[in-house]
KEKE-3310 file (N, C-alpha, C; in steps of 0.2 Angstrom, whole numbers, plus 5000, padded with zeros to 4 digits):
npx = (4999:4983:4984:4988:4980:4968:4978:4974:4963:4956:4963:4958:4945:4947:4954:4944:4934:4937:4938:4952:4963:4955:4963:4963:4955:4956:4951:4946:4958:4974:4992:5010:5022:5035:5050:5043:5046:5059:5048:5044:5051:5046:5037:5035:5032:5023:5016:4997:4985:4977:4961:4961:4973:4983:4983:4991:4985:4991:4988:4994:4997:4986:4982:4969:4963:4971:4972:4977:4970:4961:4962:4943:4936:4926:4935:4938:4943:4937:4940:4941:4929:4930:4923:4920:4931:4938:4947:4957:4963:4971:4987:4997:5002:4988:4979:4984:4979:4967:4963:4967:4960:4946:4947:4951:4939:4937:4947:4960:4970:4977:4990:4993:4998:4997:5002:5006:5005:5005:5005:4994:4986:4992:4996:5006:5002:5003:5004:5003:5017:5027:5033:5021:5008:5003:4994:5005:5009:5015:5028:5038:5052:5051:5057:5054:5062:5064:5051:5048:5058:5053:5038:5046:5051:5052:5043:5046:5044:5043:5038:5053:5061:5046:5040:5025:5024:5007:4998:4985:4982:4970:4956:4962:4975:4993:5004:5021:5036:5048:5065:5071:5081:5091:5092:5097:5110:5113:5109:5099:5091:5096:5084:5072:5072:5060:5053:5043:5023:5007:4997:4999:5001:5010:5016:5017:5020:5019)
npy = (5069:5070:5054:5047:5050:5044:5030:5030:5030:5016:5009:5007:5006:4991:4986:4985:4979:4964:4960:4961:4971:4986:5002:5016:5034:5048:5063:5081:5096:5097:5100:5104:5100:5100:5088:5077:5079:5066:5049:5041:5024:5009:5001:4987:4985:4995:4996:4998:4992:4986:4979:4964:4958:4950:4941:4932:4926:4918:4910:4908:4893:4886:4879:4877:4892:4898:4905:4907:4922:4931:4951:4954:4965:4975:4976:4968:4952:4935:4926:4911:4908:4923:4926:4941:4952:4970:4974:4981:4997:4997:4991:4979:4979:4984:4975:4963:4968:4968:4958:4951:4956:4950:4936:4935:4934:4918:4912:4910:4922:4925:4922:4933:4935:4946:4944:4951:4943:4945:4956:4964:4976:4991:4997:5002:5010:5007:5014:5019:5021:5008:4993:4981:4986:4988:4986:4984:4976:4986:4982:4981:4998:5009:5015:5028:5022:5011:5006:5007:4999:4983:4987:4981:4988:5003:5005:5004:5018:5028:5041:5042:5054:5061:5057:5055:5057:5053:5057:5059:5073:5076:5082:5083:5080:5080:5081:5076:5075:5065:5066:5054:5052:5062:5060:5049:5052:5061:5073:5077:5080:5068:5067:5067:5055:5046:5041:5032:5031:5020:5022:5029:5031:5030:5039:5034:5045:5041)
npz = (4883:4883:4879:4890:4900:4895:4894:4909:4913:4907:4913:4923:4923:4918:4926:4937:4933:4932:4943:4951:4962:4963:4955:4964:4963:4958:4965:4962:4966:4957:4961:4958:4967:4975:4977:4993:5011:5020:5026:5040:5041:5035:5048:5058:5070:5072:5063:5054:5054:5039:5030:5019:5023:5032:5046:5062:5076:5091:5101:5118:5123:5119:5108:5098:5098:5091:5077:5061:5048:5040:5036:5033:5023:5030:5040:5051:5059:5061:5076:5086:5101:5103:5091:5078:5076:5076:5068:5058:5055:5069:5077:5077:5092:5098:5093:5099:5112:5113:5111:5121:5133:5128:5127:5141:5146:5143:5146:5157:5160:5145:5137:5123:5106:5091:5074:5059:5046:5031:5021:5012:5010:5007:4993:4980:4965:4947:4931:4916:4901:4906:4907:4916:4920:4934:4952:4965:4982:4994:5003:5010:5010:4997:4984:4969:4958:4964:4963:4948:4941:4950:4939:4931:4921:4909:4895:4878:4871:4880:4889:4900:4904:4914:4923:4933:4950:4957:4973:4986:4997:5009:5000:4990:4978:4977:4965:4961:4952:4944:4935:4927:4920:4918:4931:4930:4924:4936:4939:4943:4959:4972:4983:4975:4970:4978:4995:4994:4998:5002:4991:4982:4966:4953:4935:4918:4903:4889)
capx = (4994:4976:4981:4991:4975:4965:4977:4974:4956:4954:4967:4953:4938:4950:4954:4939:4930:4941:4938:4955:4963:4954:4965:4961:4951:4959:4948:4949:4962:4981:4995:5017:5027:5046:5050:5039:5051:5057:5042:5046:5051:5039:5039:5033:5027:5019:5012:4994:4982:4970:4959:4965:4978:4985:4983:4994:4985:4993:4988:4999:4994:4977:4981:4963:4963:4975:4973:4977:4966:4962:4955:4940:4935:4923:4940:4938:4944:4935:4946:4939:4928:4928:4920:4921:4935:4940:4959:4957:4965:4974:4992:4996:5001:4981:4976:4984:4977:4959:4960:4968:4953:4941:4946:4948:4932:4935:4955:4964:4976:4977:4996:4990:5000:4996:5011:5004:5014:5002:5003:4992:4982:4996:5000:5005:4999:5009:5003:5008:5025:5030:5031:5016:5002:4999:4996:5009:5010:5019:5029:5048:5055:5054:5056:5054:5067:5064:5045:5049:5060:5043:5033:5049:5054:5050:5042:5048:5041:5038:5044:5057:5059:5042:5036:5022:5017:5000:5000:4982:4983:4966:4950:4964:4981:4997:5011:5027:5041:5056:5066:5074:5088:5090:5094:5104:5116:5116:5109:5092:5091:5092:5078:5071:5067:5058:5052:5032:5018:5002:4989:5002:5003:5016:5011:5027:5019:5021)
capy = (5068:5065:5048:5044:5049:5036:5024:5027:5024:5010:5001:5007:4998:4983:4982:4983:4972:4957:4959:4962:4978:4992:5010:5023:5039:5052:5068:5088:5100:5093:5104:5101:5098:5096:5083:5078:5074:5060:5049:5036:5017:5005:4997:4977:4986:5002:4995:4999:4984:4986:4973:4961:4958:4943:4940:4927:4926:4914:4911:4900:4885:4885:4878:4880:4897:4902:4905:4913:4926:4938:4955:4955:4969:4978:4978:4962:4947:4933:4924:4908:4911:4928:4930:4948:4959:4977:4973:4986:5003:4993:4992:4975:4979:4985:4973:4961:4970:4969:4952:4950:4956:4947:4930:4933:4932:4912:4909:4914:4926:4922:4927:4936:4935:4947:4946:4955:4940:4946:4965:4967:4983:4996:4995:5005:5008:5009:5016:5021:5015:5003:4984:4981:4989:4984:4988:4979:4979:4991:4977:4988:5004:5009:5022:5027:5019:5002:5006:5004:4991:4981:4985:4978:4993:5007:5002:5010:5024:5029:5049:5042:5063:5065:5053:5059:5054:5056:5058:5059:5076:5080:5083:5086:5077:5082:5080:5076:5075:5063:5064:5049:5051:5067:5055:5044:5060:5067:5082:5080:5079:5062:5066:5070:5047:5049:5035:5028:5028:5019:5023:5033:5029:5033:5038:5038:5046:5036)
capz = (4887:4882:4878:4896:4905:4892:4896:4915:4912:4904:4915:4929:4921:4918:4933:4944:4927:4929:4951:4955:4966:4958:4956:4967:4956:4958:4959:4965:4961:4960:4960:4955:4972:4975:4983:5000:5015:5021:5029:5041:5036:5037:5054:5056:5077:5070:5058:5056:5050:5034:5024:5013:5026:5036:5053:5064:5081:5093:5110:5121:5127:5117:5100:5097:5101:5086:5071:5056:5048:5034:5037:5029:5017:5035:5044:5056:5058:5066:5079:5089:5106:5103:5084:5074:5080:5072:5065:5055:5058:5072:5073:5081:5099:5099:5093:5105:5119:5115:5111:5127:5137:5125:5128:5147:5148:5141:5147:5163:5159:5139:5131:5115:5100:5085:5069:5053:5040:5023:5017:5007:5010:5005:4989:4978:4957:4939:4927:4907:4903:4911:4906:4916:4922:4941:4957:4970:4988:4997:5009:5013:5009:4991:4982:4964:4956:4963:4958:4939:4941:4951:4935:4922:4919:4904:4887:4872:4870:4887:4894:4908:4910:4914:4927:4941:4955:4962:4980:4991:5004:5010:4995:4984:4976:4976:4960:4962:4943:4942:4929:4926:4913:4925:4940:4930:4925:4942:4938:4947:4968:4975:4986:4967:4972:4985:4995:4991:5003:5000:4986:4981:4960:4947:4930:4913:4900:4884)
cpx = (4986:4975:4983:4981:4968:4969:4974:4967:4956:4959:4961:4946:4941:4951:4949:4934:4932:4942:4946:4956:4960:4960:4959:4957:4952:4953:4949:4956:4969:4986:5006:5022:5032:5045:5048:5047:5051:5050:5046:5046:5050:5042:5030:5029:5024:5014:5005:4991:4979:4967:4964:4971:4980:4986:4986:4990:4987:4989:4989:4995:4989:4979:4973:4960:4965:4976:4977:4972:4967:4957:4950:4938:4931:4927:4939:4940:4940:4941:4940:4934:4924:4922:4922:4926:4938:4949:4959:4957:4970:4980:4993:4999:4992:4976:4977:4982:4969:4957:4961:4964:4948:4942:4949:4942:4931:4943:4960:4969:4980:4984:4992:4995:4997:5001:5005:5009:5012:5001:5000:4986:4984:4996:5000:5004:5003:5002:5005:5010:5027:5029:5024:5012:5000:4997:4997:5009:5015:5022:5033:5045:5054:5054:5054:5056:5063:5056:5044:5051:5054:5041:5039:5052:5051:5047:5046:5050:5042:5044:5047:5058:5052:5041:5032:5021:5012:5002:4992:4981:4974:4960:4956:4970:4985:5003:5015:5029:5046:5054:5073:5079:5092:5095:5097:5113:5119:5117:5101:5092:5093:5088:5073:5065:5068:5055:5043:5030:5011:4998:4994:5003:5003:5012:5016:5020:5022:5018)
cpy = (5067:5057:5044:5046:5046:5030:5024:5026:5021:5006:5002:5004:4992:4982:4979:4979:4967:4955:4959:4969:4983:5000:5015:5028:5041:5060:5075:5090:5091:5099:5100:5103:5097:5091:5079:5073:5066:5054:5045:5029:5013:4999:4992:4984:4992:5000:4996:4996:4985:4979:4970:4959:4953:4943:4932:4930:4918:4914:4907:4897:4883:4885:4881:4887:4900:4898:4910:4915:4930:4943:4955:4964:4976:4980:4971:4958:4940:4927:4917:4911:4918:4930:4936:4951:4964:4974:4980:4993:5005:4992:4984:4972:4980:4979:4967:4960:4969:4961:4948:4948:4954:4941:4930:4931:4922:4912:4913:4918:4924:4928:4926:4936:4936:4947:4947:4950:4940:4952:4967:4974:4986:4995:5001:5004:5012:5010:5019:5018:5012:4996:4979:4988:4988:4988:4981:4980:4983:4983:4979:4993:5005:5015:5022:5020:5011:5001:5002:5001:4986:4979:4984:4984:4996:5004:5006:5014:5029:5035:5048:5048:5066:5060:5058:5052:5057:5052:5060:5065:5077:5078:5083:5079:5080:5080:5081:5072:5070:5060:5059:5046:5058:5063:5056:5048:5061:5072:5081:5077:5072:5061:5067:5059:5045:5040:5036:5029:5027:5021:5029:5027:5033:5030:5041:5036:5042:5040)
cpz = (4890:4882:4886:4899:4903:4898:4905:4918:4912:4909:4922:4927:4921:4922:4941:4939:4931:4939:4957:4957:4960:4960:4958:4963:4962:4959:4963:4961:4964:4957:4961:4959:4973:4982:4990:5006:5016:5027:5033:5040:5042:5043:5054:5063:5076:5067:5058:5050:5046:5030:5017:5019:5029:5041:5057:5069:5085:5103:5114:5126:5124:5110:5095:5096:5097:5081:5066:5049:5040:5036:5031:5026:5022:5039:5049:5054:5062:5069:5085:5096:5106:5096:5080:5080:5077:5074:5063:5058:5067:5074:5079:5087:5100:5099:5100:5114:5116:5113:5119:5131:5135:5129:5138:5152:5146:5147:5152:5162:5153:5138:5123:5113:5095:5080:5061:5049:5033:5026:5013:5004:5010:4998:4981:4969:4951:4934:4920:4904:4905:4909:4909:4921:4928:4945:4965:4977:4992:5006:5011:5009:5004:4987:4973:4959:4956:4962:4953:4939:4944:4942:4927:4919:4912:4897:4882:4869:4875:4888:4898:4908:4913:4919:4931:4944:4958:4966:4981:4992:5002:5005:4989:4982:4974:4970:4961:4954:4948:4937:4930:4923:4915:4930:4938:4930:4932:4942:4940:4955:4968:4979:4981:4969:4978:4988:4996:4998:4998:4997:4985:4972:4955:4938:4926:4908:4894:4878)
residu = (UNK:UNK:UNK:UNK:UNK:UNK:UNK:UNK:UNK:UNK:UNK:UNK:UNK:UNK:UNK:UNK:UNK:UNK:UNK:UNK:UNK:UNK:UNK:UNK:UNK:UNK:UNK:UNK:UNK:UNK:UNK:UNK:UNK:UNK:UNK:UNK:UNK:UNK:UNK:UNK:UNK:UNK:UNK:UNK:UNK:UNK:UNK:UNK:UNK:UNK:UNK:UNK:UNK:UNK:UNK:UNK:UNK:UNK:UNK:UNK:UNK:UNK:UNK:UNK:UNK:UNK:UNK:UNK:UNK:UNK:UNK:UNK:UNK:UNK:UNK:UNK:UNK:UNK:UNK:UNK:UNK:UNK:UNK:UNK:UNK:UNK:UNK:UNK:UNK:UNK:UNK:UNK:UNK:UNK:UNK:UNK:UNK:UNK:UNK:UNK:UNK:UNK:UNK:UNK:UNK:UNK:UNK:UNK:UNK:UNK:UNK:UNK:UNK:UNK:UNK:UNK:UNK:UNK:UNK:UNK:UNK:UNK:UNK:UNK:UNK:UNK:UNK:UNK:UNK:UNK:UNK:UNK:UNK:UNK:UNK:UNK:UNK:UNK:UNK:UNK:UNK:UNK:UNK:UNK:UNK:UNK:UNK:UNK:UNK:UNK:UNK:UNK:UNK:UNK:UNK:UNK:UNK:UNK:UNK:UNK:UNK:UNK:UNK:UNK:UNK:UNK:UNK:UNK:UNK:UNK:UNK:UNK:UNK:UNK:UNK:UNK:UNK:UNK:UNK:UNK:UNK:UNK:UNK:UNK:UNK:UNK:UNK:UNK:UNK:UNK:UNK:UNK:UNK:UNK:UNK:UNK:UNK:UNK:UNK:UNK:UNK:UNK:UNK:UNK:UNK:UNK)
# end
C-alpha cells in the first residue's frame, strides 16, 4: 500500500512540474463505501461550464461578434464589445442569456447561441498499475472499466482485485472498491462498475 501512495505522490509532483493538469490533492478522512447511486447522464444542455472548456459564441447576422474562445483559469471568456464575461459555473443556456443582455446595448435584438465545443474541465485521474498514468477528459458517460481501458489496461503486476476509486465529498474522501476479476467472473454486482464523476481518481495497486 505504501508503494501505491508513493506512486501517487510521484505522479502528482511529475505532472505538476511539467505544466500539465495537476492531479487533485486529497486530504481529510476516507471511508470505504458501497457503489454510489447512478448519477444523471452527461447532458450538454445542462452541462456546467468550467475552466479550460472551449465555447463557441455565435451572434446571428453578426459574424464579427462570433468567436470560439477558451474559458480562462479565472472562469471568464472574452467576447467582442462586451469584453470579459463570466462563463464558468453557468450552463450554456445561462451564458446565452448573459451574453444576450450585454450585447443588447450594441445590437438590436441579438440572437446568441453558446455551444461547448470542447469539454476540458471535467477530468478523471488514473494512477498505479495501468499502462498510462494520466488525467483524461470526461466527455461522455464512462464507467470504471471504460476508464481502465482508456488508460491502456493493467500492467503485468497490477492488483486487479483491489481497484480503488476515490471521490471527494465535502471535506473528506469516499473510497469505493472494484474487483475486476470478480466482475468478469460474474461474482461482483453490476453496480460496482459505476459511472464516474469529474474529479474521481482511480488507483490500481501493483
